[in-house]
C-alpha positions as CSV (number, residue, x, y, z in Angstrom):
1,M,125.0,93.7,96.7
2,V,125.2,90.2,95.4
3,I,122.7,88.8,97.9
4,A,120.1,91.5,97.2
5,S,120.3,91.0,93.4
6,K,120.0,87.2,93.8
7,L,116.9,87.7,96.1
8,D,115.5,90.1,93.5
9,E,115.8,87.4,90.9
10,Y,113.5,85.1,92.9
11,G,111.1,87.9,93.8
12,K,108.9,88.6,96.9
13,P,108.8,85.0,98.3
14,A,112.6,85.0,98.5
15,W,112.7,88.3,100.4
16,I,110.0,87.0,102.8
17,V,111.7,83.8,103.5
18,A,115.1,85.5,104.0
19,T,113.6,88.0,106.4
20,V,111.8,85.2,108.4
21,V,114.9,83.1,108.6
22,A,117.0,86.2,109.6
23,F,114.5,86.9,112.4
24,W,114.5,83.3,113.4
25,F,118.3,83.1,113.7
26,F,119.1,86.6,115.2
27,W,116.4,89.2,115.3
28,P,118.7,92.3,114.7
29,V,119.6,90.8,111.4
30,G,115.9,90.5,110.5
31,L,115.3,94.0,111.6
32,A,118.2,95.2,109.5
33,M,116.7,93.4,106.5
34,V,113.4,95.1,106.9
35,A,115.1,98.5,107.3
36,F,117.2,97.7,104.1
37,M,114.0,96.8,102.2
38,A,112.2,100.0,103.4
39,G,115.2,102.2,102.6
40,S,115.8,100.7,99.1
41,G,112.1,101.0,98.1
42,R,111.5,97.3,97.9
43,L,108.6,97.4,100.4
44,K,107.0,100.3,98.5
45,A,107.1,98.3,95.3
46,W,105.1,95.5,96.9
47,R,102.0,97.7,97.2
48,R,99.5,97.4,94.5
49,E,100.2,99.9,91.8
50,G,96.9,101.1,90.4
51,P,93.2,100.3,90.9
52,G,92.1,97.0,92.1
53,R,89.4,94.8,90.6
54,W,86.5,96.5,92.4
55,Y,87.8,100.0,92.2
56,N,85.5,102.5,90.5
57,T,87.7,103.9,87.7
58,A,85.1,106.5,86.7
59,N,85.7,108.3,90.0
60,P,89.1,107.5,91.4
61,T,88.9,110.1,94.2
62,A,85.9,108.5,95.8
63,G,86.5,106.2,98.6
64,Y,86.3,105.8,102.3
65,G,88.1,108.1,104.7
66,F,89.5,107.1,108.1
67,G,87.6,108.5,111.0
68,R,85.3,110.5,108.8
69,R,82.7,109.7,106.2
70,A,83.9,110.4,102.7
71,A,82.0,110.2,99.4
72,Q,80.8,106.7,98.7
73,P,82.0,105.1,95.4
74,Q,79.2,104.5,93.0
75,S,78.6,101.0,91.8
76,G,76.8,101.9,88.6
77,N,73.5,100.5,89.8
78,A,71.3,103.4,90.9
79,A,68.9,101.2,92.9
80,F,71.7,99.6,94.8
81,D,73.3,102.9,95.5
82,D,70.1,104.3,96.8
83,Y,69.6,101.2,99.0
84,R,73.1,101.4,100.3
85,A,72.8,105.1,101.1
86,E,69.5,104.6,102.9
87,T,70.9,101.6,104.9
88,L,74.0,103.5,105.9
89,R,71.9,106.5,107.0
90,R,69.6,104.2,109.0
91,L,72.6,102.5,110.6
92,E,74.2,105.8,111.5
93,D,70.8,106.9,113.1
94,E,70.7,103.6,115.1
95,Q,74.3,104.1,116.2
96,K,73.5,107.6,117.4
97,E,70.4,106.4,119.3
98,F,72.4,103.6,120.9
99,V,75.1,106.0,122.0
100,E,72.4,108.3,123.5
101,Y,70.8,105.3,125.2
102,L,74.2,104.3,126.7
103,E,74.7,107.9,128.0
104,R,71.2,107.8,129.6
105,L,72.1,104.5,131.2
106,R,75.4,105.8,132.5
107,R,73.7,108.8,134.0
108,A,71.0,106.7,135.6
109,K,73.6,104.4,137.1
110,D,75.6,107.4,138.4
111,K,72.5,109.0,139.9
112,A,71.5,105.7,141.6
113,E,75.0,105.3,143.1
114,F,75.1,109.0,144.2
115,D,71.7,108.7,145.8
116,Q,72.8,105.6,147.6
117,F,75.9,107.4,148.8
118,M,73.9,110.3,150.1
119,D,71.4,108.0,151.9
120,E,74.2,106.2,153.7
121,R,75.8,109.5,154.6
122,R,72.6,111.0,156.0
123,R,72.0,108.0,158.3
124,P,73.2,108.6,161.8
125,P,76.2,106.6,162.7
126,T,75.5,103.6,164.8
127,T,77.6,103.5,168.0
128,T,78.3,100.3,169.6
129,S,79.3,100.4,173.3
130,I,81.0,97.5,174.9
């Protein structure tokens, strides 16, 4: 493909501009360009290959999980690591207490609404005669 090789010569900015222009003129062409880049591996090549600047190279498996707590990466400063661990533990405890508080608040509101409903139901109906 002559166009693809020409865009490869100019690099990522050319692909980005071409995709934006394609979407601007006719969206199916832009979608086809994104599909082509994904299928040819060009999108995968844009990801950072290797550790970033702040990545702990001593322990490459350490990191943050999604939805669960994974091992924290070590900074190399023991005092800071202890402080961070203590702060995270304290924040987790506060979050747990807050969730429990919200649950108690919901229960109290539900009980108040239910009691009001029962009080209204127990009252004798008022009949109006005309």
